[in-house]
C-alpha positions in Angstrom: 0.0 0.0 0.0 1.1 3.6 -0.6 0.2 5.1 2.8 2.6 3.0 5.0 5.5 3.8 2.6 4.6 7.5 2.2 4.1 8.2 5.9 6.1 5.5 7.6 3.0 3.9 9.2 3.3 0.8 11.3 0.9 -2.1 11.2 -0.9 -1.0 14.4 -1.6 2.5 13.1 -2.8 1.1 9.8 -5.1 -1.4 11.5 -6.6 1.4 13.6 -7.0 3.6 10.6 -8.6 0.8 8.6 -11.4 0.1 11.1 -14.9 1.3 10.4 -16.0 3.7 13.1 -19.5 5.2 13.6 -20.1 8.7 12.3 -23.4 10.6 12.1 -24.2 9.5 8.6 -22.7 6.0 8.7 -19.6 3.9 9.5 -16.3 4.0 7.5 -12.6 4.0 7.9 -10.2 6.9 8.3 -9.3 7.2 4.7 -13.0 7.7 3.8 -13.5 10.1 6.6 -10.4 12.1 5.6 -11.8 12.5 2.1 -15.1 13.7 3.5 -13.3 16.2 5.7 -11.4 17.6 2.8 -14.5 18.0 0.7 -16.4 19.6 3.6 -13.7 22.0 4.6 -12.5 23.0 1.2 -15.8 23.3 -0.7 -17.0 26.9 -1.3 -18.2 28.4 2.0 -17.0 30.1 5.2 -14.4 27.4 6.1 -12.7 27.7 2.7 -12.8 31.5 2.8 -11.1 31.7 6.2 -8.4 29.3 5.0 -7.9 31.4 1.8 -7.7 34.6 3.8 -5.0 33.1 6.1 -2.9 31.9 3.1 -3.2 35.2 1.2 -2.4 37.3 4.2 0.9 35.4 4.5 1.6 35.8 0.8 1.0 39.5 1.1 3.6 39.7 3.9 6.1 37.7 1.9 5.8 39.9 -1.1 5.9 43.1 1.1 9.2 41.9 2.5 10.5 41.2 -1.0 9.5 44.7 -2.1 11.3 46.2 0.9 14.5 44.2 0.1 14.4 45.5 -3.5 13.9 49.0 -2.4 17.0 48.8 -0.2 19.1 46.8 -2.7 17.8 47.1 -6.2 20.8 45.3 -7.7 20.2 42.1 -5.9 21.5 38.8 -7.1 19.6 36.4 -9.4 16.9 34.3 -7.8 15.9 30.7 -8.6 12.3 31.3 -9.5 11.0 27.9 -8.4 12.8 28.1 -5.0 11.5 31.6 -4.4 7.9 30.4 -5.1 8.3 27.2 -3.1 9.3 29.3 0.0 6.3 31.6 -0.4 3.8 28.8 -1.0 5.2 26.7 1.9 5.0 29.6 4.3 1.5 30.6 3.2 -0.1 27.2 3.0 1.3 25.9 6.3 0.2 29.1 8.0 -3.3 28.6 6.6 -3.4 25.0 7.8 -1.7 25.3 11.2 -2.4 28.8 12.5 -0.3 30.8 15.0 1.8 27.9 16.1 2.6 26.8 12.6 5.8 24.7 13.0 7.2 25.9 9.7 7.1 29.5 10.7 10.6 30.8 10.9 12.1 27.4 10.5 14.0 27.0 7.2 15.3 23.7 8.4 11.8 22.3 8.4 11.1 23.8 4.9 14.3 22.1 3.7 13.1 18.8 5.2 9.8 19.2 3.4 11.6 19.8 0.1 13.9 16.7 0.6 11.0 14.5 1.5 9.0 15.7 -1.5 12.0 15.2 -3.8 12.4 11.5 -2.6 8.7 10.5 -2.5 8.9 8.4 -5.6 11.8 6.4 -4.3 10.3 6.1 -0.8 7.3 4.5 -2.6 9.1 2.2 -4.9 12.5 1.1 -3.7 13.3 -1.5 -1.0 15.3 -0.3 2.0 14.5 3.4 1.6 17.0 4.4 4.3 19.7 3.1 2.0 18.3 4.2 -1.4 16.5 7.4 -0.4 18.3 8.5 2.8 17.6 12.3 2.5 13.9 11.8 2.1 13.7 9.1 4.8 15.4 11.2 7.4 13.5 14.4 6.3 10.2 12.5 6.8 11.3 11.7 10.4 12.1 15.4 11.0 8.6 16.4 9.7 6.8 13.8 11.8 8.7 14.9 15.0 7.8 18.5 14.3 4.1 17.8 13.7 4.1 15.5 16.8 5.4 18.4 19.0 2.9 20.8 17.4 0.0 18.5 18.3 1.3 17.8 21.8 1.4 21.5 22.4 -2.2 21.7 21.1 -1.4 24.1 18.3 -4.3 22.6 16.4 -6.7 24.3 18.7 -6.2 27.5 16.8 -5.7 26.0 13.4 -7.9 25.7 10.3 -11.2 23.8 10.4 -9.5 21.2 8.2 -6.6 20.5 10.7 -9.0 20.4 13.6 -11.3 17.9 11.9 -8.4 15.7 10.8 -7.1 15.6 14.3 -10.5 14.7 15.7 -10.9 11.9 13.1 -7.6 10.5 14.2 -8.6 10.5 17.8 -11.9 8.8 16.9 -10.0 6.0 15.3 -7.7 5.5 18.3 -4.5 6.9 16.7 -1.7 8.1 18.9 -0.4 11.7 18.6 2.6 10.5 16.5 0.2 8.5 14.3 -2.0 11.5 13.7 1.2 13.5 12.9 2.2 10.9 10.3 -1.2 11.2 8.6 -0.9 15.0 8.7 1.9 14.8 6.2 -0.9 14.1 3.7 -2.3 17.6 4.2 1.0 19.2 3.6 1.7 17.1 0.5 -1.8 17.8 -0.8 -1.6 21.6 -0.7 2.0 22.0 -1.8 3.1 19.3 -4.2 1.1 20.7 -7.2 0.4 24.3 -6.2 4.0 25.5 -6.4 4.9 24.1 -9.8 1.5 25.3 -11.2 2.3 28.9 -10.0 5.8 28.5 -11.5 4.5 27.5 -14.9 1.8 30.1 -14.8 4.2 33.0 -14.1 6.7 31.7 -16.6 4.1 31.6 -19.3 3.0 35.1 -18.5 6.4 36.8 -18.4 7.6 34.8 -21.4 5.0 36.6 -23.5 5.1 40.4 -23.3 1.8 40.9 -25.1 0.1 38.4 -22.8 1.7 40.2 -19.8 0.3 43.5 -21.0 -3.1 42.2 -21.5 -3.3 40.6 -18.1 -2.1 43.8 -16.5 -4.8 45.7 -18.3 -7.4 43.1 -17.2 -6.3 43.3 -13.6 -6.3 47.1 -13.4 -9.7 47.3 -15.1 -11.2 44.6 -12.8 -10.3 43.3 -9.4 -7.6 45.9 -8.5 -9.3 48.6 -6.5 -7.2 51.8 -6.1 -8.0 54.4 -3.5 -6.2 57.6 -2.4 -5.7 57.9 1.3 -5.5 61.0 3.5 -1.8 61.6 3.0 -2.2 61.4 -0.8 -0.6 58.0 -1.2 -2.3 55.2 -3.2 -3.6 51.9 -1.7 -4.3 49.1 -4.1 -6.5 46.2 -3.0 -6.9 43.0 -5.0 -10.5 42.1 -4.3 -10.7 38.3 -4.1 -14.4 37.9 -4.8 -13.9 40.0 -8.0 -10.8 38.1 -8.9 -12.9 34.9 -9.1 -15.3 36.6 -11.6 -13.5 39.4 -13.5 -10.3 37.9 -15.0 -11.3 35.7 -17.9 -7.8 35.9 -19.5 -5.9 35.1 -16.3 -8.3 32.3 -15.6 -7.8 30.9 -19.1 -4.0 31.0 -18.8 -4.3 29.2 -15.4 -6.5 26.5 -17.0 -4.3 26.2 -20.0 -1.3 25.8 -17.7 -3.0 22.9 -16.0 -4.1 21.4 -19.3 -0.7 21.6 -20.9 1.5 20.6 -17.9 -0.7 18.0 -16.2 0.8 14.5 -16.1 -1.6 12.9 -13.6 -3.5 9.6 -13.8 -6.7 8.9 -11.9 -7.8 5.4 -11.0 -11.4 4.0 -11.2 -12.8 0.7 -10.2 -15.2 -1.0 -12.5 -18.3 -1.8 -10.4 -20.1 -4.0 -13.0 -19.4 -5.5 -16.4 -19.5 -2.7 -18.9 -19.1 -2.3 -22.7 -17.7 1.0 -24.0 -18.2 2.1 -27.6 -19.4 -1.5 -28.5 -15.8 -2.8 -28.4 -14.2 -2.4 -25.0 -15.4 -5.0 -22.4 -14.6 -3.8 -18.8 -14.9 -6.6 -16.3 -16.3 -5.9 -12.8 -13.5 -5.5 -10.3 -11.0 -4.2 -12.8 -9.0 -1.0 -12.3 -9.0 1.7 -15.0 -6.2 4.2 -15.3 -7.1 7.5 -17.0 -4.0 9.4 -18.0 -4.6 13.1 -17.9 -1.7 14.1 -20.0 -2.7 11.9 -22.9 -6.3 13.1 -22.8 -5.1 16.7 -22.7 -3.1 16.2 -25.9 -5.9 14.7 -28.1 -6.7 16.9 -31.1 -10.1 15.2 -31.3 -10.9 16.9 -28.0 -8.9 20.1 -28.0 -8.4 20.9 -31.7 -5.4 20.8 -34.0 -3.4 23.0 -31.6 -3.7 20.5 -28.7 0.1 20.2 -28.5 0.6 24.0 -28.3 0.1 26.3 -25.4 -2.8 28.6 -26.2 -3.3 31.1 -23.3 -6.7 32.1 -24.7 -8.1 28.6 -25.2 -10.5 28.9 -22.3 -11.7 32.5 -22.9 -15.4 32.3 -23.6 -16.6 34.4 -26.5 -20.0 34.6 -28.3 -18.1 35.1 -31.5 -16.4 31.7 -31.3 -19.3 29.9 -32.9 -17.0 27.3 -34.5 -14.9 26.8 -31.4 -14.5 23.2 -30.5 -16.9 22.2 -27.7 -15.0 20.5 -24.9 -16.8 18.2 -22.5 -16.0 19.1 -18.9 -14.9 15.5 -18.2 -12.0 16.0 -20.7 -10.2 18.4 -18.3 -8.4 16.0 -16.0 -6.1 18.2 -14.0 -8.1 17.7 -10.8 -9.2 14.2 -11.6 -12.9 13.5 -11.9 -15.9 11.8 -10.4 -15.3 10.5 -6.9 -11.6 11.3 -7.3 -12.2 15.0 -8.1 -9.6 17.0 -6.0 -11.4 18.7 -3.1 -8.6 21.3 -2.9 -9.2 22.7 -6.4 -11.0 25.8 -5.2 -8.3 26.6 -2.6 -5.6 26.0 -5.2 -7.2 28.2 -7.9 -7.8 31.2 -5.5 -4.3 31.0 -4.0 -2.4 30.6 -7.3 -4.3 33.2 -9.3 -4.2 35.7 -6.4 -0.5 35.2 -5.9 0.1 35.5 -9.6 -1.9 38.7 -9.7 0.0 40.3 -6.9 3.4 39.3 -8.4 2.5 40.6 -11.9 1.0 43.8 -10.7 4.0 44.7 -8.4 7.1 43.3 -10.0 8.9 43.3 -13.3 10.8 40.1 -13.9 13.5 39.3 -16.4 15.3 36.0 -17.0 19.1 36.0 -16.4 22.0 33.6 -16.9 24.4 32.3 -14.2 26.4 35.5 -14.6 23.3 37.7 -13.9 23.1 38.9 -17.5 19.6 39.4 -19.0 18.6 36.7 -21.5 15.4 35.8 -23.4 12.8 33.9 -21.5 12.7 30.2 -22.3 10.1 27.7 -21.2 12.2 25.0 -19.5 11.7 21.2 -20.0 9.6 19.4 -17.5 11.0 16.9 -15.0 8.5 14.0 -15.4 8.3 10.8 -13.5 7.2 11.9 -10.0 4.4 9.6 -9.0 2.9 11.8 -6.3 2.7 15.0 -8.2 0.4 15.8 -11.2 2.3 18.9 -12.3 6.0 18.3 -13.1 8.8 20.5 -11.8 11.0 22.4 -14.2 14.2 20.6 -15.2 17.1 22.8 -14.1 17.1 26.3 -12.6 15.2 29.3 -14.0 17.1 32.3 -12.8 15.4 35.7 -12.6 15.9 39.2 -11.4 13.0 41.1 -9.9 12.4 44.8 -9.8 9.5 46.9 -8.5 7.1 47.9 -11.3 7.7 51.7 -11.6 4.1 52.7 -11.9 3.1 50.8 -8.7 6.3 50.8 -6.7 5.2 53.4 -4.1 1.7 52.0 -3.6 0.6 50.0 -0.5 -1.0 46.7 -1.2 -3.6 44.4 0.3 -6.0 41.6 -0.5 -9.7 42.3 -0.1 -12.1 39.7 1.3 -15.8 39.5 2.1 -16.7 42.0 4.7 -17.8 39.3 7.2 -14.3 37.7 7.1 -12.4 40.9 7.7 -11.2 41.5 11.3 
């Protein structure tokens, strides 16, 4: 099984987690209850909105610090774009999950352990004797479990997200120890980070790679969800209104969806419940497992048109003039799976990634540079495929960039705007 190898679970913990326990609407095991918790806490509603606000508030602080550093040292060295985004998304996502006692807060060693564990996940799953063949990931996992155990023992979860509270209570219901709950908690961390950071990386790379696209997205943002006000001292405050962001950025939303379509390499599994014949030629026997490869489906010209193998940032922009545009069935978009395996975190991911991208694009110019710090043309890097646990591949190699404050907005103050009942 995957879970014991991913999270270093012993037989006793797995037996406890596998027991059916009574819940208000039935009896089921911990895996089923965990799925129900994710769907309940991350579906549109107050719980999701509070988690989004916590994550975006941390992103805002991260980017404010970056802007301050640029103001004091505008000739800073080149940054590895992916590492920069990984740090931002790790800080914001873990803050949203774990609250004021977030064990990752101010702990770069724990962030490094998370990176090393994620990097070795495939080997931890597949190779025998992981301590010998994936030592960094194996030891990093122990560091993470120890940190989460201490966090739970100090009752940090009492002030955490609804998701973390519910997962903790489910573990208690099934009789898990605190270390056992900590082991399962690595699943939350993996779920919110493994795909969100590479998606944000590819999204920003695609935008900055295309100057015309960048200009159009800036125009869309400043004519839509970016609300500017002049305060008493004459300075300008710019607020990115999150409810408006979800409704008023068709181009950015299209680039986000195309990023997922083009870069997804996931595969969802489905069990055949009864003998079924598809297209009068494929006999699927009951009990069989079907693998649906998202990358293959996303590259089919019969579904996406003759440009299926090309990145088209405007593919998902709806227009009444596109009368001959190919009609794509919703089930053909497989980046978040489908059916019972549809990713419950898709709303949290979309808001966080698009909001972060909007703030970066509106505030910073970004140029690609070489190892010497000299400006070069943007290039889309190759993808590092083959990671079982991630749907969106990482870039192969470093993408070095230099940031500078966008001149027209450099002296503005920035914020994210939320629903009034969430503020405060």
